[in-house]
C-alpha positions in Angstrom: 1.6 -8.3 -15.9 3.8 -5.3 -16.2 7.2 -4.9 -14.6 5.9 -2.5 -12.0 3.3 -5.0 -10.6 5.8 -7.8 -10.9 8.3 -5.9 -8.7 5.7 -5.1 -6.1 4.8 -8.8 -5.8 8.5 -9.9 -5.7 9.1 -7.5 -2.9 6.7 -9.5 -0.7 8.3 -12.9 -1.3 10.5 -12.7 1.8 7.5 -12.1 4.1 5.5 -14.7 2.2 7.9 -17.6 2.8 8.1 -16.6 6.5 4.2 -16.7 6.7 4.1 -13.0 7.7 1.6 -11.7 5.0 -1.9 -10.8 5.7 -4.8 -10.1 3.3 -4.9 -8.6 0.7 -1.2 -9.0 0.1 -1.4 -12.8 0.7 -3.9 -13.4 -2.0 -2.1 -11.1 -4.4 1.1 -13.0 -4.0 -0.5 -16.4 -4.3 -2.3 -15.3 -7.5 1.0 -14.0 -8.8 2.8 -17.2 -8.0 0.2 -19.2 -10.0 1.2 -17.2 -13.1 5.0 -16.6 -12.5 7.4 -19.4 -12.8 10.4 -17.1 -12.0 8.9 -16.1 -8.6 7.9 -19.8 -7.9 11.6 -20.6 -8.3 12.5 -17.8 -5.9 10.1 -19.1 -3.3 11.5 -22.6 -3.7 15.0 -21.3 -3.0 14.0 -19.1 -0.1 11.8 -21.7 1.7 14.7 -23.7 3.1 16.2 -20.5 4.5 12.9 -19.6 6.1 12.7 -23.0 7.7 16.1 -22.6 9.1 15.1 -19.3 10.7 11.9 -20.6 12.2 13.5 -20.9 15.7 15.4 -17.6 15.6 14.3 -15.0 18.1 14.8 -11.5 16.5 15.3 -10.0 20.0 18.4 -12.2 20.5 20.0 -11.3 17.2 22.7 -8.7 16.8 22.9 -7.5 13.1 26.6 -7.7 12.1 28.1 -4.5 10.7 29.6 -6.4 7.7 26.2 -7.7 6.6 25.9 -5.2 3.7 29.4 -6.1 2.5 28.5 -9.7 2.4 25.3 -9.1 0.5 27.1 -7.0 -2.1 29.8 -9.6 -2.5 27.3 -12.4 -3.1 25.2 -10.3 -5.5 28.4 -9.5 -7.4 28.0 -9.2 -11.2 24.4 -10.5 -11.4 22.3 -8.3 -13.6 18.9 -8.2 -15.2 15.8 -10.1 -14.1 17.7 -12.4 -11.6 19.1 -9.4 -9.7 16.3 -9.2 -7.1 16.3 -12.9 -6.5 20.0 -12.9 -6.1 19.8 -10.1 -3.6 17.2 -11.9 -1.5 19.2 -15.1 -1.5 22.5 -13.4 -0.9 21.2 -11.4 2.1 19.6 -14.5 3.6 22.8 -16.6 3.1 25.1 -13.9 4.4 23.0 -13.4 7.5 22.9 -17.1 8.2 26.6 -17.2 8.0 26.8 -14.2 10.3 24.9 -16.1 13.0 21.1 -15.9 12.5 20.7 -12.3 11.3 18.7 -13.4 8.3 15.6 -12.9 10.4 16.6 -9.2 10.5 16.7 -9.1 6.7 13.4 -11.0 6.1 11.5 -9.9 9.1 8.2 -8.0 8.4 8.4 -4.3 8.8 5.7 -2.2 10.3 2.2 -3.3 9.2 1.1 -1.8 5.9 -2.4 -0.7 5.2 -3.1 -0.8 1.5 -5.1 2.1 0.2 -7.1 2.4 -3.0 -6.0 5.1 -5.4 -8.0 7.1 -7.9 -5.6 7.8 -10.8 -6.4 11.0 -12.7 -3.2 11.7 -14.6 -3.0 9.9 -18.0 -0.4 7.1 -18.2 0.2 6.9 -14.5 0.3 3.5 -12.7 0.6 3.6 -8.9 0.0 1.6 -5.7 0.2 3.0 -2.2 0.1 1.8 1.4 0.1 3.7 4.7 1.9 3.0 8.0 0.4 4.5 11.1 3.0 5.8 13.5 2.8 7.5 16.9 4.0 10.7 15.2 1.7 10.6 12.1 1.1 8.7 8.9 3.8 7.4 6.6 2.8 6.9 2.9 4.6 4.4 0.8 4.0 5.3 -2.9 5.2 3.2 -5.8 4.4 4.3 -9.4 5.5 5.0 -12.9 4.3 7.3 -15.6 4.7 10.5 -13.6 6.1 13.2 -16.0 9.9 12.9 -15.9 11.5 15.8 -14.0 8.3 17.3 -12.8 7.7 18.0 -9.1 4.7 16.4 -7.5 3.5 17.5 -4.1 1.7 15.1 -1.7 -0.7 16.1 1.1 -2.6 14.0 3.6 -6.2 15.2 4.1 -7.6 15.3 7.6 -11.0 14.4 8.8 -11.6 18.1 9.2 -11.0 18.8 5.5 -7.5 20.3 6.0 -4.5 19.3 4.0 -1.1 18.7 5.6 2.1 18.3 3.5 3.6 14.9 3.3 6.5 16.0 1.1 7.2 15.9 -2.7 8.8 13.8 -5.3 10.2 14.1 -8.8 8.5 12.2 -11.6 10.6 9.5 -13.3 8.6 8.9 -16.5 8.4 5.2 -17.4 11.0 4.3 -14.9 9.6 2.7 -11.7 9.5 5.1 -8.7 9.4 4.4 -5.0 9.1 7.0 -2.3 8.3 7.2 1.4 6.3 10.3 2.4 5.6 11.4 6.0 2.9 13.5 7.5 2.2 14.7 11.0 -1.5 13.7 10.7 -2.3 10.8 13.0 -4.0 7.8 11.4 -7.2 8.5 13.4 -7.4 12.0 11.9 -6.3 11.1 8.3 -9.0 10.6 5.7 -7.0 10.4 2.5 -4.3 11.8 0.3 -3.9 13.9 -2.8 -1.0 14.3 -5.2 -0.7 17.4 -7.4 1.7 18.3 -10.2 3.6 21.6 -10.3 0.6 23.4 -11.9 -1.7 22.2 -9.0 -3.5 19.7 -11.2 -4.6 16.6 -9.3 -2.7 13.5 -10.4 -4.2 11.0 -8.0 -6.3 10.9 -4.8 -7.2 8.3 -2.2 -9.8 8.0 0.5 -8.6 6.1 3.5 -10.9 3.6 5.3 -12.3 5.0 8.5 -10.8 3.8 11.7 
């Protein structure tokens, strides 16, 4: 498994230990844990924190202004492969110290709807999810292999065949890239997305499930 996929699975561990994952993410994380001892250790370390938070009501929690400072202090000089686990644990510990705000850190965000991508640009690896909002569709795109320094433009396609801009991003080559892109197309009217490079060549496409 490459570093890109490993990072995607690691990002879901907080929601996993709080039992807030749905399919297909739940199965993907379980399969990953079967093969990854490092992430199994992370889950073992986070599980006691999750249990301590089981009775916390997020509506009753005020996030302290100094939470970020506490997290940074706990992460400190950690580097390399353990950085992400250190960040998760430090945030959870700092929030517990602050009076229960760990729920704020580990709570699930808006529901993600995974979408299948058709990759057309050579060397590109990518995954995407969408979030339906009242104002339109948000696209969460993770990838690597997009030509470094090149501008890519993203559009959401409507059920009427139109394309509405969702923004753009700069390729980062072999370095992992993560971006959030927003379109004014409502989920009910969105049928897919398309990413084009600066020359207009299609790099990837997706067709959204009908709703």
